[in-house]
C-alpha positions in Angstrom: -9.0 -48.4 13.8 -9.7 -51.3 16.1 -13.1 -52.2 17.8 -13.5 -50.3 21.0 -11.4 -47.3 20.0 -13.1 -44.0 20.1 -13.0 -42.2 16.8 -12.7 -38.4 16.1 -13.7 -37.0 12.8 -12.1 -33.7 11.6 -12.4 -31.6 8.6 -13.9 -28.7 6.6 -17.3 -29.1 5.0 -16.4 -26.5 2.4 -18.5 -23.3 2.5 -16.5 -20.1 1.9 -17.0 -16.4 1.6 -19.1 -14.2 3.8 -22.4 -14.7 1.8 -21.9 -18.4 1.7 -20.9 -18.3 5.4 -24.3 -16.8 6.3 -26.0 -19.2 4.0 -24.0 -22.1 5.5 -25.1 -21.1 9.0 -28.7 -21.1 7.9 -28.5 -24.4 6.0 -26.6 -26.0 8.9 -29.3 -24.9 11.3 -32.0 -26.4 9.0 -29.9 -29.7 8.8 -29.5 -29.9 12.5 -33.2 -29.3 13.1 -34.0 -31.9 10.5 -31.7 -34.5 12.2 -33.4 -33.9 15.5 -30.3 -34.7 17.4 -31.6 -32.9 20.6 -34.4 -35.4 20.9 -33.0 -38.4 19.1 -29.2 -38.4 19.5 -27.1 -40.5 17.2 -26.1 -43.9 18.7 -22.4 -43.8 19.5 -22.0 -40.0 19.4 -20.1 -38.6 22.3 -19.3 -35.0 21.4 -19.9 -32.6 18.6 -18.3 -29.3 18.1 -18.8 -27.0 15.0 -17.8 -23.5 14.0 -17.6 -21.4 10.9 -14.2 -20.2 9.6 -13.1 -18.4 6.4 -12.6 -21.8 4.8 -16.2 -23.0 5.8 -17.7 -25.2 8.4 -15.2 -26.9 10.7 -16.6 -29.9 12.7 -14.9 -32.1 15.3 -17.0 -35.2 16.4 -16.1 -37.8 18.9 -17.7 -41.2 18.4 -17.6 -44.4 20.4 -16.7 -46.4 17.3 -15.9 -45.7 13.6 -19.0 -48.0 12.6 -21.2 -45.8 14.7 -20.0 -42.7 12.7 -20.4 -44.5 9.3 -23.9 -45.6 10.3 -24.8 -42.1 11.2 -23.4 -40.7 7.9 -25.1 -43.3 5.7 -28.5 -43.5 7.5 -29.1 -40.0 8.8 -26.7 -37.2 7.8 -26.3 -37.8 4.1 -30.1 -38.6 3.5 -31.0 -35.4 5.5 -28.5 -33.4 3.5 -29.8 -34.8 0.3 -33.4 -33.7 1.2 -32.1 -30.1 1.6 -30.5 -30.4 -1.9 -26.9 -30.5 -0.4 -24.7 -32.7 -2.5 -21.4 -34.4 -2.0 -19.8 -35.7 1.1 -17.9 -33.9 3.8 -14.1 -33.8 3.4 -13.1 -35.5 6.6 -10.7 -37.8 8.1 -11.1 -40.3 11.0 -8.3 -40.7 13.5 -8.1 -42.6 16.8 -8.7 -40.3 19.8 -5.7 -40.3 22.2 -7.4 -38.5 25.1 -10.6 -36.7 26.0 -10.3 -34.3 29.0 -13.2 -32.2 30.3 -12.0 -29.6 32.8 -15.6 -28.7 33.7 -17.9 -31.6 32.9 -20.9 -29.9 34.7 -20.8 -27.0 32.2 -20.5 -29.4 29.3 -23.5 -31.4 30.7 -25.6 -28.2 31.0 -24.6 -27.0 27.5 -25.2 -30.4 26.0 -28.8 -30.5 26.9 -29.7 -28.6 23.7 -27.7 -27.7 20.6 -27.3 -24.0 19.8 -29.7 -24.1 16.8 -32.3 -25.8 18.9 -31.7 -23.3 21.7 -32.2 -20.3 19.4 -35.3 -21.9 17.9 -36.8 -22.3 21.4 -36.0 -18.7 22.4 -37.7 -17.4 19.2 -40.7 -19.6 19.6 
């Protein structure tokens, strides 16, 4: 990947089974809250999508640069995961992004004001 290329990271994190799926959702919510991305976004992050499947957590991130992604992993994500007693690294691959198209950027902008776990926490509080 060359400087100036936008990076996209794909890959399962590895939680499987219905019990682990529920546990994974709870742990991921704690991790997202600990990272504080709603109030302190990661430099270079463009877009984050996440969902749970039968294979586990699937994540698709778009970053301005691969070094920005690596910095986030090393300085924020992995230390936060370690503090929650999560071990290992996500099974991921980084590939250059060919195109990013948003059919309705206004909706994305409104949704992007707060992550789902933070929104749920604000509704409960």
